C-alpha positions in Angstrom: 65.8 24.4 13.0 67.8 21.3 12.2 71.0 20.0 13.7 74.1 19.9 11.6 73.8 16.1 11.4 70.2 16.4 10.2 71.1 19.0 7.6 73.9 16.8 6.3 71.5 13.8 6.2 69.0 15.6 4.0 71.4 17.5 1.6 74.3 15.2 0.8 73.6 13.0 -2.2 76.8 11.2 -3.0 77.2 7.4 -2.9 76.7 5.9 0.5 75.0 9.0 2.1 71.4 8.6 3.4 69.9 11.0 1.0 72.1 9.7 -1.8 70.8 6.2 -1.3 67.2 7.4 -1.2 67.7 9.3 -4.4 69.3 6.3 -6.1 65.9 4.4 -5.8 64.5 6.8 -8.4 65.1 7.3 -12.1 66.6 10.8 -12.9 66.9 12.6 -16.2 70.5 13.0 -17.3 69.9 14.6 -20.7 67.3 16.0 -23.1 67.4 13.9 -26.3 68.0 16.9 -28.4 71.3 17.4 -26.6 72.7 14.3 -28.4 71.5 15.2 -31.9 74.5 17.3 -32.9 77.1 15.4 -30.7 76.4 11.9 -29.5 78.2 12.1 -26.2 77.5 14.2 -23.1 79.5 14.7 -19.9 77.1 13.9 -17.1 77.3 14.6 -13.4 74.5 13.2 -11.3 74.2 12.5 -7.6 77.9 13.4 -7.1 79.1 10.9 -9.8 80.8 12.0 -13.0 79.8 9.8 -16.0 79.7 9.6 -19.8 76.4 9.4 -21.7 76.6 8.3 -25.3 74.2 7.4 -28.2 75.5 4.6 -30.5 74.8 4.5 -34.2 71.9 2.2 -33.8 70.1 4.8 -31.6 70.7 3.0 -28.3 72.0 4.9 -25.2 74.6 4.0 -22.6 75.7 5.7 -19.4 79.2 4.5 -18.4 82.2 5.7 -16.4 83.7 9.1 -17.0 87.2 7.8 -18.0 88.7 4.9 -19.9 90.6 2.8 -17.3 93.5 2.4 -19.8 95.1 5.8 -19.8 92.2 7.8 -18.1 91.0 9.8 -21.1 87.6 11.2 -20.7 85.2 9.0 -22.7 83.0 12.0 -23.6 85.7 12.6 -26.3 85.0 9.0 -27.6 83.7 7.8 -31.0 80.2 6.4 -31.1 79.9 3.2 -33.1 77.2 0.7 -33.9 77.6 -1.3 -30.7 79.3 1.1 -28.3 81.7 3.9 -27.6 85.4 3.8 -28.6 88.0 5.7 -26.7 89.7 8.2 -29.0 93.2 7.5 -27.5 93.9 3.8 -28.0 90.6 2.5 -29.4 89.3 0.5 -26.4 85.6 0.1 -27.0 82.8 -0.3 -24.4 79.2 -1.4 -24.8 76.3 0.0 -22.8 76.8 -2.6 -20.1 80.3 -1.3 -19.4 82.1 -4.3 -21.0 85.3 -3.7 -22.9 84.6 -5.4 -26.2 87.7 -4.3 -28.3 91.3 -3.5 -27.6 92.8 -3.2 -31.1 96.4 -2.5 -30.0 96.6 -5.7 -27.9 98.0 -9.0 -29.4 95.7 -11.2 -31.4 94.0 -13.7 -29.2 94.5 -11.6 -26.0 91.9 -12.1 -23.3 92.9 -8.9 -21.5 89.6 -7.2 -22.5 87.6 -9.8 -20.7 89.1 -8.5 -17.4 88.0 -4.9 -18.1 84.7 -3.6 -17.1 83.7 0.0 -16.3 80.8 1.3 -14.2 77.5 1.4 -16.2 73.9 2.3 -15.3 70.6 1.4 -17.0 69.2 4.1 -19.4 65.8 4.6 -20.9 64.1 7.3 -23.0 60.7 8.7 -22.2 59.0 12.0 -23.1 62.1 13.4 -24.8 64.3 12.9 -21.8 67.1 10.4 -21.3 66.8 8.8 -17.9 69.2 6.8 -15.7 68.9 4.6 -12.7 71.9 4.6 -10.3 70.5 2.3 -7.6 70.7 -1.3 -6.6 69.3 -4.1 -8.8 66.7 -4.9 -9.7 65.9 -1.5 -11.1 62.4 -0.1 -10.5 60.2 0.9 -13.4 60.6 4.3 -15.0 57.4 6.1 -14.0 55.1 6.9 -16.9 53.7 10.1 -15.6 51.2 11.6 -18.1 53.3 14.6 -18.9 55.9 12.2 -20.3 53.6 9.6 -21.8 50.7 11.4 -23.4 50.5 11.5 -27.2 49.5 14.3 -29.5 50.8 17.1 -27.4 53.5 19.8 -27.6 56.4 19.6 -25.2 59.3 21.9 -24.3 62.0 21.9 -21.6 63.7 24.8 -20.0 67.0 24.0 -18.3 69.1 25.8 -15.7 72.0 24.9 -13.5 71.5 26.4 -10.1 74.6 26.8 -7.8 72.7 25.5 -4.8 71.8 22.2 -3.1 68.7 20.4 -4.5 66.8 20.6 -1.1 66.4 24.4 -1.0 65.1 24.3 -4.5 62.5 21.6 -3.7 61.6 23.2 -0.3 60.4 26.2 -2.2 57.4 24.1 -3.4 56.4 23.3 0.2 56.4 27.1 1.0 53.4 28.6 -0.6 53.7 31.9 1.3 56.8 32.8 -0.6 54.7 33.6 -3.7 53.1 36.7 -2.1 56.5 38.2 -1.3 58.8 36.8 -4.0 56.4 37.1 -6.9 54.5 40.1 -5.4 56.7 42.5 -3.4 60.0 41.6 -5.1 58.4 41.4 -8.5 56.8 44.8 -8.1 60.3 46.2 -7.2 61.7 44.6 -10.4 59.0 46.2 -12.5 59.7 49.6 -10.9 63.3 49.2 -11.8 62.4 48.3 -15.3 60.3 51.4 -15.7 63.2 53.5 -14.4 65.4 52.1 -17.1 62.7 52.5 -19.8 62.4 48.7 -20.4 59.0 47.3 -21.6 56.4 46.0 -19.2 53.5 44.0 -20.5 50.0 44.1 -19.2 50.3 40.5 -18.1 53.4 41.3 -16.0 51.3 43.9 -14.1 48.3 41.6 -13.7 50.5 38.8 -12.4 52.2 41.0 -9.8 48.9 42.4 -8.7 47.5 38.8 -8.2 50.4 37.8 -6.0 50.2 41.1 -4.0 46.8 40.0 -2.8 47.6 39.0 0.8 44.4 37.3 1.8 45.5 33.7 1.3 44.8 30.5 3.1 47.2 27.5 2.8 47.0 23.8 3.6 49.4 20.8 3.2 48.5 17.2 3.5 50.2 13.9 2.7 49.4 12.3 -0.6 50.2 8.7 -1.8 52.6 10.3 -4.3 54.0 13.0 -2.0 52.3 16.1 -0.7 49.2 17.9 -1.8 49.2 21.7 -1.5 46.0 23.8 -1.3 45.5 27.5 -1.3 42.8 30.0 -1.8 42.0 33.6 -1.1 40.0 34.2 2.1 37.1 35.6 0.1 36.9 32.5 -2.1 34.9 29.4 -1.3 36.1 25.9 -0.7 35.1 25.2 -4.3 38.0 27.3 -5.6 40.3 25.2 -7.8 43.3 26.0 -5.7 41.5 24.6 -2.6 39.3 21.9 -3.9 41.9 20.3 -6.1 45.3 21.9 -5.3 48.5 20.8 -6.8 51.0 18.1 -5.8 54.6 17.8 -4.8 55.7 14.6 -6.4 58.2 12.9 -4.1 61.1 13.3 -3.9 62.0 16.2 -6.2 59.2 17.4 -8.5 56.3 19.8 -8.2 53.4 19.8 -10.6 51.6 22.9 -11.7 48.9 23.7 -14.3 46.6 25.9 -16.2 43.9 24.9 -18.7 45.8 23.2 -21.6 49.2 23.5 -19.9 50.8 21.3 -17.3 54.4 21.3 -16.0 56.8 19.5 -13.8 59.5 21.6 -12.1 62.2 18.9 -11.6 65.1 19.5 -9.2 67.8 17.0 -10.2 70.8 16.8 -7.8 74.0 17.2 -9.8 76.1 17.1 -6.6 75.9 18.6 -3.1 76.2 22.2 -4.4 74.5 22.2 -7.8 71.1 21.4 -9.1 69.9 20.8 -12.7 66.5 22.4 -12.8 64.2 21.3 -15.6 60.9 23.0 -16.3 59.1 20.3 -18.3 56.0 21.7 -20.0 53.2 19.8 -21.8 50.9 21.9 -23.9 47.6 20.3 -24.9 45.4 23.0 -26.5 42.5 20.6 -27.2 40.8 19.0 -30.1 40.3 22.2 -32.0 44.0 22.8 -32.5 46.4 20.7 -34.6 49.6 20.3 -32.6 52.7 20.5 -34.7 54.7 17.2 -34.7 58.0 17.0 -32.8 60.9 14.8 -33.9 62.6 15.7 -30.6 61.4 17.7 -27.6 63.1 21.1 -27.9 65.0 22.6 -25.0 66.0 26.1 -24.1 68.2 27.8 -21.5 66.5 29.6 -18.7 69.0 32.2 -17.4 70.0 33.2 -13.9 69.4 36.9 -13.7 70.1 39.6 -11.1 66.7 41.2 -11.6 64.6 38.4 -13.2 61.7 39.4 -15.4 59.9 36.1 -15.1 58.5 34.1 -12.2 60.8 31.1 -12.0 63.8 33.4 -12.2 62.6 35.1 -9.0 62.6 31.7 -7.3 66.2 31.0 -8.6 67.4 34.1 -6.8 66.0 32.9 -3.5 67.4 29.5 -3.8 71.0 30.3 -4.6 71.1 33.3 -2.2 70.6 30.9 0.7 74.1 29.7 0.0 75.3 26.6 -1.8 74.0 24.5 1.1 71.6 26.4 3.4 72.7 26.3 7.0 69.5 25.1 8.6 71.0 25.1 12.1 70.5 28.9 11.9 66.9 29.0 10.8 64.0 30.3 12.8 60.8 28.6 11.4 57.3 29.8 12.2 53.7 28.5 11.8 53.7 29.5 8.1 56.6 27.0 7.5 54.4 23.9 8.2 54.8 22.6 4.6 58.5 22.7 4.8 58.5 20.9 8.2 56.1 18.3 6.8 58.3 17.7 3.7 61.5 17.3 5.8 59.8 14.7 8.0 58.7 12.9 4.9 62.3 12.8 3.7 63.5 11.4 7.0 60.8 8.8 7.0 61.6 7.6 3.5 65.3 7.5 4.2 64.5 5.2 7.1 62.4 3.0 4.8 65.3 2.6 2.4 67.7 1.8 5.3 65.3 -0.9 6.5 65.4 -2.5 3.0 62.1 -1.2 1.7 60.9 0.7 -1.4 60.1 4.4 -0.8 57.0 6.0 -2.2 56.8 6.5 -5.9 58.9 3.5 -6.7 56.9 1.4 -9.2 57.5 -2.3 -9.9 54.1 -3.4 -11.3 53.8 -2.7 -15.1 50.0 -2.6 -14.9 50.2 0.1 -12.3 52.7 2.0 -14.3 51.0 2.2 -17.7 49.8 5.8 -17.3 50.2 7.8 -14.1 48.3 11.0 -13.5 47.7 13.3 -10.6 44.9 15.8 -9.6 46.1 19.2 -10.5 44.4 22.6 -10.5 43.9 24.0 -14.0 42.8 27.6 -13.7 40.7 29.3 -16.3 39.6 28.1 -19.7 40.8 28.6 -23.3 38.3 31.5 -23.7 40.0 33.3 -20.7 43.5 33.1 -22.2 45.2 36.4 -22.0 47.5 37.5 -24.8 51.3 37.3 -24.1 50.6 35.4 -20.8 53.5 33.0 -21.5 56.0 35.8 -21.9 56.0 36.3 -18.1 55.0 33.0 -16.7 57.4 30.4 -15.2 60.2 30.5 -17.8 59.3 34.0 -19.2 60.2 34.8 -22.8 62.9 32.1 -23.0 60.8 29.2 -24.4 59.2 28.6 -27.8 56.7 31.3 -27.1 55.5 31.8 -30.7 54.5 28.2 -31.1 52.7 28.0 -27.7 51.1 31.4 -28.1 49.8 30.4 -31.6 48.2 27.2 -30.3 46.5 29.0 -27.4 45.2 31.7 -29.7 43.6 29.0 -31.9 42.1 27.4 -28.8 40.8 30.7 -27.6 39.1 31.5 -30.9 37.5 28.1 -31.0 36.2 28.4 -27.5 34.8 31.9 -28.1 33.1 30.6 -31.3 31.4 27.9 -29.2 30.3 30.6 -26.7 32.3 29.4 -23.8 
């Protein structure tokens, strides 16, 4: 149980709040590049701030104030040009640094524009995502995690806006016990309801539910240089089991990394404001040297829906997150021994808030380019290509909502190659 003050400290993300200042030491995605292909501006809300993202005609990005200070028109309606974004109302133009560089209706020789500057934040592109840094100067380096930086792989991103505070989304990853109940008991109930309505149920759905229904689990949580390492195994498994020997990490402050052979993902919980979270399921598919991965001009995105009776794993998590309320009232909780991961994570957040308030860099802030060239983490990767089960991706984290045919095709090729080699 937390006090109201402690709960506010961990959940509020606006400027000047303890958690908001911690979060502003990190780069956050504000768009997926493909979002700006058809229309070169996007309304952005991040960490409680409303902003305008634009792509100029030279391909550069800028993240500036939501409104033109002249007559307060929303700049998302602006006109992208070679060197900036022009307001559609009276033509004031801004570059990516927030400087006003043209005021066409003002008298010739006027220096008025030199007095006008709007809020602007640094922007970079990596792995098909557009990133922004909202913190103090100098900005840290955008971390080059392998999922974003590796070449020759297939990527896709599932996006969802969750009507809930970021913390209850992220705490889910420090709570391994939920899987038995949310993806076992609750998922079994959903399948029963589907059967009653005559809806299709795949063999993989049944296998997945049966796996989660196995109650004989052992969990462990331990601090890791990049956050927290989670380990789990069934009681009848040895300590050499992947889930126990390697585990998978929570990447501080707001990712979790999961994987199978040839497939790795970040679940990214991006705080929009105190009561909304932009959830990105960022997938990297690397089917091995036997498979030619199709080229991608941009990383494709797809919507992952909120559902009342979700027919995919991540959707079941979504229900739990938003049904805690928009901001969970942790003053009313009754935590037990099985909540040790949640307690550890909250303590880690408190410690890193203190680091920032003392003027230091929290964990996972990188400033040395040599250290940041290619970042990877130990992650369990269950099974092999030969073990791949048909239609597995249609029920997994994002269910049938991604680019299933492309991914399924690559894994079938990898499976055939592995069987041919006798693996």
